[in-house]
FIMARMI-846014 format. One record per residue (C-alpha): residue number from 1; residue in three letters; x, y, z. Coordinates in pm, whole numbers. Layout:
N
NUM|Ala|X|Y|Z
...
***
This chain:
630
1|Met|6767|8992|8911
2|Leu|7089|9127|9054
3|Arg|7294|8861|8874
4|Ala|7136|8957|8541
5|Ala|7223|9320|8599
6|Met|7579|9229|8694
7|Thr|7613|9007|8387
8|Gly|7479|9278|8157
9|Ala|7718|9531|8303
10|Ala|8009|9292|8262
11|Arg|7913|9231|7899
12|Ser|7923|9602|7826
13|Leu|8249|9637|8014
14|Ala|8411|9362|7809
15|Arg|8296|9520|7483
16|Asn|8434|9858|7571
17|Ala|8765|9761|7732
18|Ala|9067|9859|7529
19|Ser|9187|9501|7554
20|Val|9027|9205|7725
21|Gln|9246|8918|7612
22|Pro|9422|8771|7915
23|Ala|9778|8653|7888
24|Arg|9798|8282|7811
25|Thr|10169|8210|7816
26|Phe|10407|8243|8106
27|Thr|10780|8242|8163
28|Ile|10868|8020|8457
29|Ala|11205|8119|8602
30|Ala|11348|7855|8834
31|Val|11448|7997|9169
32|Ala|11676|7700|9225
33|Ser|11942|7828|8985
34|Ala|12040|8182|8902
35|Gly|12178|8061|8572
36|Ser|11887|7846|8456
37|Ser|11728|7914|8120
38|Ser|11370|8009|8047
39|Ser|11167|7915|7745
40|Ala|11045|8269|7695
41|Ala|11352|8458|7812
42|Ala|11391|8627|7478
43|Ala|11045|8777|7511
44|His|11168|9025|7770
45|Asp|11361|9211|7501
46|Asp|11037|9309|7330
47|Glu|10954|9665|7431
48|Glu|10579|9622|7407
49|Gly|10532|9282|7568
50|Gly|10834|9268|7795
51|Ser|10869|9313|8168
52|Phe|10952|9655|8308
53|Ala|11095|9502|8625
54|Arg|11329|9270|8433
55|Gly|11481|9569|8258
56|Leu|11566|9732|8590
57|Phe|11824|9462|8659
58|Ser|12019|9583|8356
59|Gly|11967|9948|8448
60|Arg|11698|9992|8183
61|Ile|11371|10183|8213
62|Arg|11115|10035|7970
63|Glu|10886|10332|7976
64|Ser|10613|10193|7749
65|Gln|10518|9941|8019
66|Val|10426|10211|8269
67|Phe|10365|10535|8078
68|Pro|10099|10649|8026
69|Phe|9947|10504|8342
70|Pro|9809|10170|8213
71|Ala|9502|10157|8435
72|Ala|9388|10494|8299
73|Thr|9403|10385|7936
74|Ile|9278|10026|7948
75|Leu|8913|10127|7992
76|Asn|8730|10399|7802
77|Glu|8471|10622|7968
78|Glu|8179|10394|7887
79|Ala|8366|10096|8027
80|Lys|8444|10285|8347
81|Ser|8079|10380|8382
82|Thr|7978|10018|8332
83|Leu|8227|9898|8592
84|Gln|8072|10140|8836
85|Met|7746|9953|8784
86|Leu|7918|9647|8927
87|Val|8094|9830|9207
88|Asp|7786|9979|9370
89|Pro|7587|9657|9432
90|Cys|7902|9479|9544
91|Ala|7976|9749|9800
92|Lys|7614|9755|9917
93|Phe|7615|9379|9968
94|Phe|7919|9390|10196
95|Glu|7781|9687|10385
96|Thr|7434|9546|10446
97|Val|7431|9168|10407
98|Asn|7771|9027|10500
99|Asp|7867|9040|10868
100|Pro|8245|8997|10905
101|Ala|8237|8985|11285
102|Lys|7976|8708|11282
103|Asn|8168|8521|11013
104|Asp|8478|8537|11231
105|Glu|8292|8434|11546
106|Thr|8122|8133|11385
107|Ala|8419|8044|11162
108|Ser|8182|8021|10867
109|Ile|8010|8229|10603
110|Ser|7638|8265|10660
111|Lys|7399|8104|10412
112|Glu|7251|8446|10342
113|Ala|7590|8585|10249
114|Trp|7686|8274|10050
115|Asp|7362|8289|9851
116|Gly|7408|8660|9794
117|Leu|7755|8603|9652
118|Lys|7610|8348|9413
119|Glu|7338|8590|9311
120|Met|7597|8854|9227
121|Gly|7798|8613|9015
122|Ala|8092|8650|9254
123|Phe|8209|8292|9201
124|Gly|8283|8341|8831
125|Leu|8408|8696|8794
126|Gln|8654|8615|8515
127|Val|8486|8311|8364
128|Pro|8382|8391|8005
129|Glu|8023|8500|7974
130|Glu|7937|8218|7736
131|Leu|8033|7973|8012
132|Gly|7819|8142|8275
133|Gly|8058|8396|8425
134|Leu|8079|8775|8424
135|Gly|8381|8778|8191
136|Leu|8562|9056|8375
137|Thr|8903|9183|8274
138|Asn|9184|9172|8527
139|Thr|9130|9543|8593
140|Gly|8760|9489|8660
141|Tyr|8837|9193|8885
142|Ala|9089|9400|9079
143|Arg|8834|9674|9140
144|Leu|8579|9432|9283
145|Val|8819|9238|9504
146|Glu|8932|9573|9646
147|Ile|8580|9612|9782
148|Val|8588|9262|9928
149|Gly|8922|9334|10094
150|Met|8782|9652|10242
151|His|8515|9457|10429
152|Asp|8601|9090|10490
153|Leu|8932|8922|10410
154|Gly|8794|8583|10516
155|Val|8528|8595|10245
156|Gly|8795|8724|10010
157|Ile|9006|8415|10073
158|Ala|8711|8183|10015
159|Leu|8637|8351|9682
160|Gly|9002|8379|9584
161|Ala|9084|8018|9669
162|His|8792|7921|9447
163|Gln|8864|8126|9134
164|Ser|9197|8303|9167
165|Ile|9381|7973|9213
166|Gly|9121|7696|9259
167|Phe|9003|7667|8900
168|Lys|9241|7920|8747
169|Gly|9435|7630|8595
170|Ile|9127|7531|8395
171|Thr|9091|7881|8252
172|Leu|9462|7904|8171
173|Phe|9546|7549|8059
174|Gly|9216|7364|8025
175|Thr|9102|7210|7699
176|Lys|8782|7327|7538
177|Glu|8611|7017|7673
178|Gln|8742|7071|8027
179|Lys|8625|7430|8030
180|Ala|8279|7341|7901
181|Lys|8243|7061|8156
182|Tyr|8359|7242|8469
183|Leu|8342|7620|8438
184|Pro|7962|7678|8423
185|Lys|7892|7514|8761
186|Leu|8204|7669|8913
187|Ala|8100|8015|8792
188|Ala|7753|7970|8938
189|Gly|7890|7864|9274
190|Glu|7718|7525|9242
191|Asn|8060|7365|9272
192|Ile|8346|7510|9477
193|Ala|8709|7471|9372
194|Ala|9034|7430|9565
195|Phe|9404|7442|9479
196|Ala|9583|7140|9629
197|Leu|9960|7183|9619
198|Thr|10102|7212|9973
199|Glu|10214|6902|10161
200|Pro|10385|6853|10499
201|Ser|10723|6816|10326
202|Ser|10669|7076|10054
203|Gly|10569|7424|10159
204|Ser|10750|7671|9935
205|Asp|10935|7390|9752
206|Ala|10666|7273|9511
207|Asn|10896|7026|9336
208|Ser|10936|6816|9652
209|Ile|10575|6696|9675
210|Arg|10525|6326|9753
211|Ser|10168|6264|9639
212|Arg|10193|6023|9348
213|Ala|9977|5927|9052
214|Lys|10037|5606|8856
215|Leu|9891|5527|8516
216|Ser|9660|5226|8524
217|Ala|9746|4913|8327
218|Asp|9479|4987|8067
219|Gly|9600|5347|8031
220|Lys|9257|5494|8104
221|His|9311|5630|8454
222|Trp|9570|5780|8680
223|Val|9552|5638|9032
224|Leu|9630|5907|9290
225|Asn|9753|5855|9646
226|Gly|9879|6109|9897
227|Ser|9765|6402|10104
228|Lys|9766|6781|10109
229|Ile|9760|7022|10403
230|Trp|9618|7368|10467
231|Ile|9398|7359|10159
232|Ser|9163|7658|10141
233|Asn|8810|7533|10061
234|Gly|8948|7182|10116
235|Gly|8649|7071|10319
236|Ile|8380|7212|10090
237|Ala|8524|7187|9740
238|Glu|8395|6949|9476
239|Ile|8662|7028|9216
240|Phe|9034|7022|9300
241|Thr|9342|7119|9104
242|Val|9586|6861|9238
243|Phe|9959|6823|9182
244|Ala|10133|6488|9206
245|Gln|10452|6314|9103
246|Thr|10430|6101|8789
247|Gln|10680|5888|8599
248|Val|10773|6059|8273
249|Pro|11028|5936|8013
250|Asp|11328|6162|7973
251|Arg|11320|6312|7622
252|Lys|11687|6240|7561
253|Thr|11754|5911|7740
254|Gly|11408|5757|7770
255|Glu|11478|5695|8138
256|Leu|11173|5732|8365
257|Lys|11196|6031|8595
258|Asp|10963|6189|8848
259|Lys|10788|6496|8714
260|Val|10497|6686|8867
261|Thr|10168|6665|8678
262|Ala|9850|6868|8737
263|Phe|9510|6698|8751
264|Ile|9147|6805|8771
265|Val|9003|6586|9048
266|Glu|8637|6556|9142
267|Arg|8532|6459|9491
268|Ser|8277|6233|9322
269|Phe|8557|6015|9181
270|Gly|8571|5848|9524
271|Gly|8867|5802|9754
272|Leu|8891|6175|9829
273|Thr|8828|6276|10189
274|Asn|8917|6567|10412
275|Gly|8998|6637|10773
276|Lys|8814|6867|11008
277|Pro|8841|7245|10951
278|Glu|9163|7393|11084
279|Asn|9137|7629|11381
280|Lys|9326|7924|11237
281|Met|9460|8249|11377
282|Gly|9268|8452|11119
283|Ile|9052|8434|10804
284|Lys|8845|8200|11020
285|Cys|8532|8198|10803
286|Ser|8725|8047|10511
287|Asn|8739|7669|10521
288|Thr|9089|7519|10550
289|Ala|9144|7146|10581
290|Glu|9371|6854|10503
291|Val|9275|6655|10194
292|Tyr|9348|6284|10147
293|Phe|9365|6078|9829
294|Asp|9328|5700|9854
295|Asp|9343|5525|9516
296|Val|9151|5807|9348
297|Lys|9087|5711|8984
298|Ile|9134|6013|8760
299|Pro|9038|5981|8390
300|Val|9337|6051|8163
301|Glu|9142|6334|8003
302|Asn|9158|6517|8338
303|Val|9528|6589|8310
304|Leu|9562|6967|8319
305|Gly|9820|7087|8070
306|Gln|10077|6824|7976
307|Val|10197|6523|8173
308|Gly|10514|6622|8360
309|Glu|10451|6996|8332
310|Gly|10263|7042|8656
311|Phe|10526|7269|8808
312|Lys|10479|7505|8515
313|Val|10102|7494|8567
314|Ala|10133|7560|8941
315|Met|10369|7856|8900
316|Ala|10155|8006|8624
317|Ile|9845|7985|8842
318|Leu|10020|8146|9138
319|Asn|10180|8418|8924
320|Asn|9849|8498|8758
321|Gly|9659|8504|9087
322|Arg|9891|8737|9276
323|Phe|9777|9057|9104
324|Gly|9448|9055|9292
325|Met|9615|9055|9631
326|Gly|9749|9409|9595
327|Ala|9404|9538|9502
328|Ala|9231|9353|9787
329|Leu|9480|9478|10046
330|Ser|9448|9833|9912
331|Gly|9086|9811|10020
332|Thr|9182|9675|10361
333|Met|9429|9955|10419
334|Lys|9183|10224|10313
335|Ala|8927|10094|10562
336|Met|9182|10087|10845
337|Leu|9303|10437|10765
338|Ala|8949|10577|10754
339|Lys|8853|10431|11094
340|Ser|9170|10547|11264
341|Ala|9154|10892|11099
342|Glu|8803|10943|11237
343|His|8939|10862|11581
344|Ala|9237|11098|11543
345|Ile|9014|11380|11428
346|Asn|8783|11350|11730
347|Arg|9011|11229|12010
348|Thr|9142|11498|12248
349|Gln|9448|11445|12467
350|Phe|9655|11704|12656
351|Gly|9418|11976|12539
352|Ser|9460|11906|12166
353|Lys|9313|11679|11905
354|Ile|9563|11400|11853
355|Lys|9559|11473|11479
356|Glu|9774|11777|11562
357|Phe|10060|11568|11703
358|Gly|10363|11523|11480
359|Met|10404|11150|11541
360|Ile|10038|11090|11460
361|Lys|10074|11288|11136
362|Glu|10378|11080|11045
363|Lys|10179|10760|11091
364|Phe|9900|10875|10860
365|Ala|10145|11001|10600
366|Gln|10321|10664|10597
367|Met|9987|10484|10570
368|Ala|9883|10700|10274
369|Leu|10217|10647|10098
370|Lys|10187|10269|10133
371|Ile|9830|10267|10005
372|Tyr|9914|10489|9708
373|Ala|10208|10273|9605
374|Thr|10020|9946|9659
375|Glu|9723|10035|9445
376|Ser|9940|10205|9181
377|Met|10134|9881|9133
378|Ala|9826|9657|9155
379|Tyr|9636|9842|8883
380|Thr|9944|9888|8664
381|Leu|9996|9513|8677
382|Ala|9630|9429|8611
383|Ala|9610|9667|8315
384|Asn|9931|9536|8161
385|Met|9793|9183|8189
386|Asp|9479|9305|8012
387|Arg|9695|9456|7737
388|Gly|9837|9111|7671
389|Ser|10167|9126|7855
390|Asn|10298|8773|7893
391|Asp|10593|8851|8117
392|Tyr|10481|8984|8453
393|Gln|10606|8731|8708
394|Ile|10847|8972|8876
395|Glu|10590|9251|8891
396|Ala|10331|9013|9040
397|Ala|10575|8898|9307
398|Ile|10674|9259|9383
399|Ser|10309|9360|9417
400|Lys|10236|9070|9654
401|Val|10539|9130|9877
402|Phe|10486|9506|9899
403|Ala|10110|9487|9952
404|Ser|10123|9221|10225
405|Glu|10392|9405|10420
406|Ala|10233|9745|10369
407|Ala|9897|9618|10491
408|Trp|10055|9466|10802
409|Ser|10227|9796|10878
410|Val|9914|10004|10815
411|Ala|9703|9779|11036
412|Asp|9961|9796|11315
413|Glu|9985|10175|11300
414|Ala|9609|10225|11267
415|Leu|9556|10013|11578
416|Gln|9827|10212|11758
417|Val|9643|10535|11678
418|Met|9325|10387|11823
419|Gly|9504|10305|12149
420|Gly|9316|10086|12396
421|Ile|8998|10108|12191
422|Gly|9174|9940|11901
423|Phe|9282|9654|12127
424|Met|8921|9573|12210
425|Lys|8750|9304|12002
426|Ala|8443|9520|11934
427|Ala|8649|9773|11738
428|Gly|8725|9512|11469
429|Phe|9093|9595|11438
430|Glu|9217|9278|11607
431|Arg|9021|9067|11356
432|Val|9181|9243|11061
433|Val|9528|9211|11215
434|Arg|9473|8838|11260
435|Asp|9339|8805|10907
436|Leu|9632|8993|10756
437|Arg|9908|8780|10905
438|Ile|9865|8497|10653
439|Phe|9924|8720|10350
440|Arg|10300|8727|10405
441|Ile|10302|8347|10412
442|Phe|10069|8198|10155
443|Glu|10080|8210|9773
444|Gly|10456|8229|9809
445|Ala|10622|8324|10138
446|Asn|10771|8671|10107
447|Glu|11121|8541|10174
448|Ile|11091|8298|9882
449|Leu|10940|8565|9659
450|Arg|11228|8799|9735
451|Met|11466|8528|9614
452|Phe|11244|8480|9309
453|Ile|11247|8853|9229
454|Ala|11623|8883|9266
455|Leu|11727|8561|9094
456|Thr|11485|8595|8803
457|Gly|11603|8949|8734
458|Ile|11970|8862|8780
459|Gln|11931|8563|8548
460|Asp|11840|8790|8257
461|Ala|12097|9052|8350
462|Gly|12362|8779|8340
463|Lys|12275|8686|7982
464|Asp|12314|9046|7871
465|Leu|12637|9082|8065
466|Lys|12807|8800|7875
467|Glu|12798|9004|7554
468|Val|12927|9311|7733
469|Gln|13212|9121|7900
470|Ala|13317|8967|7571
471|Ala|13320|9305|7403
472|Leu|13518|9471|7681
473|Lys|13804|9225|7625
474|Ser|13863|9405|7296
475|Pro|13652|9720|7316
476|Ile|13784|9897|7007
477|Ser|13730|9610|6765
478|Asn|13401|9488|6913
479|Phe|13215|9808|6994
480|Gly|13067|9842|6646
481|Val|12901|9499|6648
482|Leu|12735|9530|6987
483|Ser|12359|9537|7013
484|Gln|12199|9869|7098
485|Glu|12116|9754|7451
486|Ala|12468|9626|7512
487|Thr|12610|9957|7392
488|Lys|12386|10142|7635
489|Arg|12490|9909|7911
490|Ile|12861|9969|7857
491|Lys|12796|10342|7871
492|Arg|12614|10297|8200
493|Ile|12896|10086|8341
494|Val|13154|10354|8263
495|Gly|12921|10627|8393
496|Val|12813|10785|8064
497|Gly|12441|10854|8050
498|His|12135|10665|8173
499|Asp|11777|10598|8066
500|Thr|11537|10884|8123
501|Ile|11163|10883|8191
502|Lys|11033|11096|7906
503|Gly|10662|11063|7984
504|Val|10675|11206|8334
505|His|10506|11542|8400
506|Pro|10746|11838|8438
507|Leu|10630|11891|8796
508|Leu|10763|11543|8875
509|Arg|11096|11585|8701
510|Gly|11282|11606|9034
511|Pro|11170|11271|9178
512|Ala|11195|11114|8833
513|Gly|11562|11211|8828
514|Leu|11614|11028|9156
515|Val|11459|10714|9009
516|Glu|11666|10738|8691
517|Ser|11994|10771|8880
518|Gln|11909|10483|9113
519|Ala|11801|10260|8824
520|Thr|12145|10310|8669
521|Ala|12318|10245|9001
522|Phe|12105|9936|9056
523|Gly|12197|9790|8717
524|Ala|12566|9849|8786
525|Ala|12534|9689|9130
526|Val|12374|9378|8977
527|Asp|12660|9359|8724
528|Ser|12911|9382|9005
529|Leu|12742|9100|9198
530|Leu|12741|8878|8892
531|Ile|13106|8943|8818
532|Thr|13203|8879|9180
533|His|12987|8574|9257
534|Gly|12875|8424|8925
535|Arg|12646|8126|8976
536|Lys|12728|8123|9347
537|Ile|12519|8436|9387
538|Ile|12233|8202|9480
539|Asp|12411|8140|9812
540|Gln|12421|8512|9898
541|Gln|12070|8534|10038
542|Leu|12107|8858|10232
543|Lys|12258|9031|9928
544|Leu|11973|8896|9717
545|Lys|11723|9029|9972
546|Arg|11872|9378|9930
547|Val|11860|9341|9552
548|Ala|11493|9246|9572
549|Asp|11411|9534|9809
550|Ala|11579|9782|9575
551|Ala|11387|9640|9278
552|Ile|11060|9665|9470
553|Asp|11124|10030|9552
554|Leu|11224|10112|9194
555|Tyr|10911|9955|9046
556|Ala|10688|10121|9305
557|Ser|10852|10458|9239
558|Val|10788|10444|8866
559|Ala|10429|10327|8923
560|Val|10348|10623|9148
561|Leu|10518|10867|8910
562|Ser|10310|10736|8622
563|Arg|9989|10759|8822
564|Ala|10061|11111|8947
565|Thr|10151|11218|8594
566|His|9814|11095|8474
567|Ala|9643|11285|8756
568|Leu|9814|11605|8645
569|Asn|9751|11552|8275
570|Ser|9384|11470|8328
571|Gly|9323|11756|8569
572|Ala|9217|11524|8852
573|Ala|9083|11697|9160
574|Thr|9340|11513|9371
575|Ala|9636|11593|9142
576|Asp|9820|11816|9391
577|Gln|9792|11555|9667
578|Glu|9905|11281|9428
579|Val|10212|11484|9332
580|Leu|10293|11518|9700
581|Leu|10246|11146|9760
582|Ala|10452|11043|9456
583|Thr|10732|11288|9532
584|Thr|10752|11188|9897
585|Phe|10745|10818|9815
586|Cys|11026|10856|9560
587|Glu|11239|11055|9803
588|Asp|11196|10795|10077
589|Ala|11254|10511|9831
590|His|11567|10682|9699
591|Arg|11721|10669|10045
592|Arg|11626|10304|10092
593|Ile|11760|10204|9750
594|Arg|12086|10390|9803
595|Arg|12131|10219|10139
596|Asn|12060|9875|9995
597|Ile|12296|9923|9700
598|Ala|12573|10054|9925
599|Ser|12546|9750|10151
600|Leu|12588|9507|9860
601|Asn|12961|9568|9851
602|Gly|13017|9755|10175
603|Lys|13077|9639|10529
604|Thr|12777|9466|10687
605|Thr|12693|9260|10993
606|Asp|12579|8965|10778
607|Gly|12856|8740|10907
608|Ser|12772|8825|11266
609|Tyr|12405|8745|11204
610|Ala|12507|8403|11072
611|Arg|12724|8325|11374
612|Ile|12454|8432|11620
613|Ala|12195|8218|11443
614|Asp|12427|7917|11421
615|Ser|12481|7936|11795
616|Ile|12106|7933|11856
617|Phe|12055|7638|11622
618|Glu|12339|7445|11786
619|Lys|12185|7482|12131
620|Gly|11821|7498|12028
621|Ser|11751|7800|12246
622|Tyr|11862|8145|12359
623|Asp|12135|8008|12582
624|Ile|12286|8320|12740
625|Ser|12365|8364|13110
626|His|12081|8534|13294
627|Pro|12147|8898|13401
628|Ile|12120|8807|13771
629|Gly|12305|8476|13737
630|Phe|12021|8223|13767
***
């Protein structure tokens, strides 16, 4: 059987992976306050387990997190060969069995395709083998979801809503008993899972949910009431990860306060119903529906994690699930590029193939650069998670933001290359464009994630800066007692030296130098913002957006340098092209970073933007006199 072959391949892959232990602990940085503390904040100082992206906010380059290229070292040759055994049948299934156009037209996944996904074990890719899953590493999972993204994003959402977030909380926080009870049927696809967080009043603000669970008088059940909206798999799921307000005693005062708690809820408990499937713009074959809870009795043993720690559970699930998005969208972009390249190669206009036109070449170069950076970050992140990194929230957010915006741009440009043909439904481009639009919204709107990236990084930079500021008040007497990192930071502030990327290949020394100089400038710019605004930096959203954009470009630049270095060192057939891609990306990113840093303290039109917007909000419309007077 195909499933048996897939399971056997996964078993061999797990044995031969350099590290298969997924991260189990997470640092949750509150976006609501740039100065808030984090229970694992100290972990970022550890060179082996810490976050590369966090270090950037202090001007540091933690090379061990990205060099050598993590995805190249996490699997040995036998493991790579075994993974290929999974890749081929997965690709064949989507090429021959699944019909994305039909799925879109009928707003459903065919029974043949659904059964085939079950047969492949696609519903339990990362569930441990002993509980009925394939037991894939994050790297292996990323490789397979890339194939799904190449063919059908709607199916990808159905699968991802099920395992990437739907029952992810059980794998991350579930007790041994919860895992044994729920995971086998979820892995087999006998039960489908859903992640129920969003409510009408709480989109990106998870703490403002109104669904409420009250403990029964006998203490045996929680009684849940409320509703959720836009729940993927909401109309077909049997198992739900649900978040609701609960009354929890304050540890210091004993006063009861509302705290979010996570629950495992079965449809069979009764009182759980759903609305009709939503008529969506895209990803139509995935089921999306409202879910209602009316006095649902949840056994106390179905609390997921600890009572009152549901926000932590929710953020951990979302952070953990984001790594797959970059891989999936890499596949989407590759498919779009290939179709439009075929057209450019064969289409003749004005006596020449359109592939000879400069503006067409620019489009394909930009598409390739975005794909290369997206997959470099996605697989760096996945491999670091496999190595046991427990601090990857910023990298996961960066990967999601970059991938979703890159894919939108690539789809737009690929359709533009196709011209009128691309605008026709039969070409398939319009379906992908519709499918892609949601990726900048769900699992954290990109605007919110930019604030998360900036504020989380700035939070840690602020802690380091306190020591530096104290020392600078009396630099002669205090310099000798400073930590090594603080000493380095003072040197960077006064313009003496910066971190270097030692592992980069000599042929990439030029672009590496650009990254090094901009990392130093970025750290200094963050210091300047903190000194100027302090805690009020949270109110400077447009400055924070520029900080986030610079951080995204810095992380992407180092990821592509690491990957291209590996290509050179390993003698890859594509090494020369990868050097060109990495160099060009770093040069373009250098200009963007420099522009963003300069605008942090320079003259901008931010104030004008605010006044224009306020005028619109005051009147509720674009209320400007018409050019012809009426």
